[in-house]
N, C-alpha and C positions, 0 to 999 in steps of 0.2 A: 339085342332084335329088333328088326326095323317094322316100322309102327306100319300097319294095315294102310292101301291108299282109302278104308270108311272111316280112319281115326283121320288121317290128313285133309278129308276134304275141306269140315270145319276151318281150320290153318289155311288152307287156299282159299276160301272164299273169304274170309279176311282179308288178307294181302291183296286179295283182287279187289275186294270193297274199298278196302287204305287207299291202291292207287288210284281207281277211279275216282273217290275224293280231293285226293291231290290235286290226280290234273284236272279236274274239275274247278277246286277251288282257286288252280292255278290260272287256269282262262279265265277264270269269272273276274278274278284280280285284274290280270293284263288287260280283261275287254273293258272292265269299269274305269281302268287311268286312260284308257284309249278312245273310249264311245261312249258319248250318251243317246238315249233313244226312246223315242215314244211312239205311242200309236194313239194319241189325242190330237192326229194335227186333219186337216181336213184345204181342201183347194179352195180358195177363192178369187174373186177380181173384181175391182172397181165399175160394178156395174151400174149403167145409168139408166133412170128413168127418164123415159120419153112424155111429156106434157107439155098438152095446147096451151100458150103464155093469154090465148085469147075465147071466147066461148063461141061456138059453132055446130054447125052441124055438116056432118063426113060428109062428103059425094065421091071421095076415090080413098081405096088402100092401096099402095103401089108395092105393099110386101107382103110376104109368105115367113108363115114358120118358121124360125132357122133359119131363116134365109140370112147368106152375110152382106151387109150394105157398106160402102164407103162414108167416107165420114162429108158431110153435105149431103148427102143424095134424099131428094124427097123420097117418104117415106107414105105422108096422109095430105090431101089436102080436104081445106076444109072452103063451104060455102061462100065465095066472096064478093056476091051482089051488092050486099051493104056495104062491103067496106069498098066495093070501088063506088058505090054512090056516095057516100060520106068523102071519098078522096076530091070528084070532081064539086060536090060543092064546097068544101076548103078551099081548094083553087080556083072557085071563081070567083068566093069571097077576098079571097087575095088580091085578084085584080081589082075587083071594086077597088079595095081599100089602096092600092096603087094607084090606082087613076081617081081616086079619089087626094091623093099626095102630089101626083102630075095638075091638077085641079091649083091646087093650092100654091105649086110651084109657080105658075104664071099667074097667077094672084098678085104673088110675089114681087116679080118681075114689073109688074105693070105698077106694083105701088109705088116700085123704085124709082119707076120712069116718070110717076105725078111726081114724087121726094123729088127728083133729081127738077122737077119743073116747077114747083113750087118754089124751090130756094133759088132757081133764077130768078125767079119773079119778086123774091125779098132781097136780092140784090140790084135788081131794077126801082125798085121805088126804093132802096136809100141812095140809091142816083137820084134821084128826081128830087127827095129831099134834101138829100145835098146843096142840088141845085137851086132850090127854090127858098135855100136856106140864105145863099150866097147873095139870090136876087135882092132878098129883100135886106140883107148890109148892105148892099150897093145903090137900091135904092134909100135907102135911110141916109146913108151921104146924100146922094144929094137933094132930098127935100128936106135936108138942114141949110142945104144950098137955096132952098128956096125953087130948088130948077121941077121936083115932081110934084102934082097936088098929093094930097091928103087922100085923094080917090084911091090914087092910082096902087099910094103906100096899106091902105087898104085890103084893096086885091090882092099883094102881094103876099101880103099878111096869110090871107085866107088860103092862097096856093099851096105857101109851107103846109099850111095845118093840115089842108088835106091832103099832101103827099107827107107829112108825118103818120097819120091815120094808116094809110097804105100802108106804108111799113109793117104798123100792129098788123094789121087785117092779114097781109102777104106772112107774117111771121106765124101768128096764130095758124092759117091753113098749113103751113109748114110741119107746127109741131101736130097737129091733126093728125096730119097724116101719117109722118114716123111713128105714133102712136097704134092708129090702123094698123101700120107695116108690126110693131109689136104682134098685138094681137093674132095677123098672120101668121108668125115665127113660131108663135106659140100654138095654132093650130095646125100647124105644118109637125111638130116636135110629137103632139095629140095624133097625125095620124102616122107619124111614123113607127111611134111606137104600136098603132093598131096594128100596121103591118108585119112589124117582126113578132106581133102574138099569132096573124094569122097566119105569119111564114112558118111557126111552131105547130100549127092546127093540122098545116098542110104535111107536116112533116111524120104528123101522128097519125096522121092518116095513112098515111104511105105506110108506113109500121106495120098498123094493124091491115094492112092489105099484102104486106109482105108473110104477117106471120100466120095467114091461112093455108100456107104453105112450112106444112112440118117436115124438118133435115131430120137428119140421124149425124147428133152431138159428136161421136167418135164414131171408128171402124168395130165390126165386129159383128155377132150374131144376134139376130131380132129373135127374142125371148118372151113369152108372159104376154101373148099379141091380144089385149083385148079388145078390141075398136073395132067398128063393122059399119060400113057402109050406110046411110039413112041415120047413123046415132047420132044424139045430141049432146056432141060433150062440154064440158065445165073446164075453162081455166085454172091450171093446176093438175086437171085428172087424170090420172095413169093411163095412158091406152098402151104402154107395149116398152119393153128393155130393152136396152142393147148391152152384149155383156162380148168386152174386149177380151176374146177367146188369146190371142198373141200375148199379152199380160196379164196372165193368171200368177199366182204366185200360192206359196204354202204357208199356212199360220198353225204354228205345232204349239201346244200349249202345254210344257213344260214346267217342273215340277221348281219351286222354288231352291231345294235343297240340289240341283241339275245344273246350275246357272255361275256357280262358283267360276270354272275355268273356261265355261264358253264365251265368243269373242265375235266381231263383226270380221267378215272375210272366211272364216272357218265355212269348209266344204263338207256341203252335207250329202247321204245319201238317199234317194227317195225311192219307195218302192209304194206304188198305188195298187188297191186291192182290187180294181177294176183291169188292171194291165198287170198282172204279177211277172210277167217275163222280161218287161219293160223297163232300163235303166233311164233311170234318171238323175240325174246331178242337179245341183243345186250351192248357194251359198247365204248364210244367213247375213241380210240385211239390213235388218232392225232387232229393237225391242221395245217391246209396248212400254211406256210410261207410269203403268201402273197393274195389278194383277186382275185379270178378270169378274173379280169378283167389285172391284171398284167401281164398274162399270155399269151393273147391274143395275133395271128398274128398280127396285128394293135391294138399298144395299146392306151386308149383314150389321148389325148392331152388336159389337166386343164386349163393350161397357155396360155387360149384365152380369147377376149373380149365377148363371149357366154357362157359362163360356166352354167349349171345347174345339180345342186346338186342329185345326184340319190344315193340312199341307196347301198352300195357293198354288197356283199355275200364275205363269206368268207367259202371255203369248208371244212368241217370235215369228217374225217375217223373215219369210224362207224367197231369196229369188230363185224361179227355174230358168234352166237352162234350155233352150229352143222350146220354149212351151209352143210354139206355135206346131212343130212337128208333131211335138207327144201327143194331141190329141187330151189335153187333161181341159176337164168342166168342173168349175167352181160346185164345188158340195161333194167332190169327192174324198173316198175315206183314204189318206195315207199313214206310214209307217218312215218316220227319218229316224237316220244316224248322224249324230253330226260328229266329227274326225278331228277332236280333241286335240291332236298334233299338227292338224293344219294349220294355226294360228299361233304356233310359236315362235314362228320368226317374225310378227308381225309383233306393233305394240298395240297393249290394249286402247279399246276408244272405248270414251263416253257414254254411255247407256243414254 
């Protein structure tokens, strides 16, 4: 006699549950072998903080919140009156020092001419001294024969002594002029060094003037704008941030147990909570050199008696394809799914 439908119902339910478990388990196993997923992932970007390099008062703010800017575009102007005055003063000092160098050069030229004149005087004195010595020799021969008086010989000897003294005097004057030339050369070296220092001061003043204009360091969108006209800013103080929306990426924090078969270049499917219907593709770009806990402000101390093992997470950077068109913003939460099969034909890359 056949069993009633009521008696067969538990058996049917058990079969259905068994089939569901088999199908579900098979799907889970296949999925586990093909995909690695995590919802601990966020959109990030290399945001640049804009800060002045000098202190000053803001006289003009040329951008608005969330405005898109190009690299090099002027964002803020600071009062440049002091910088212009400092540059004018530095340029005036430089001009004065260059004039001083020109004056020393003129003195050097004059001194070289004086040295040449004294050198000629030395030569002339030596010629006259040689002539006087020859005259003494000649008159000496005549005096020995009785043709020249003693008085004449004394006169010639006196003239020879005077000529030799003139040579010594001219040589001393030449030495003095040469030493003066050395002093002037040293003075010119000092003046040239002062000119170089003044040129550096002019360049520094020019840089200070240029830094009264704050420009966008990269292309992106303005965010966290806190600067206002009339505000006095300090060097290094944050004025705003520029977010490169075209270069956003995803950082997914995978468990250490999920990294075994993940490698660079594998395809990633990304789903943003803000855009659930938008298809976003990416590829694994790099792996962090350490787990997130290693970069914490207060690292975990594991060498304690109450140690509890916790599965660590490793940040994985994922490059996003066509990020500009997708409109992703840093800080958005996303779900990522890595296709482990997509990297099977590639060689494992060092992380």
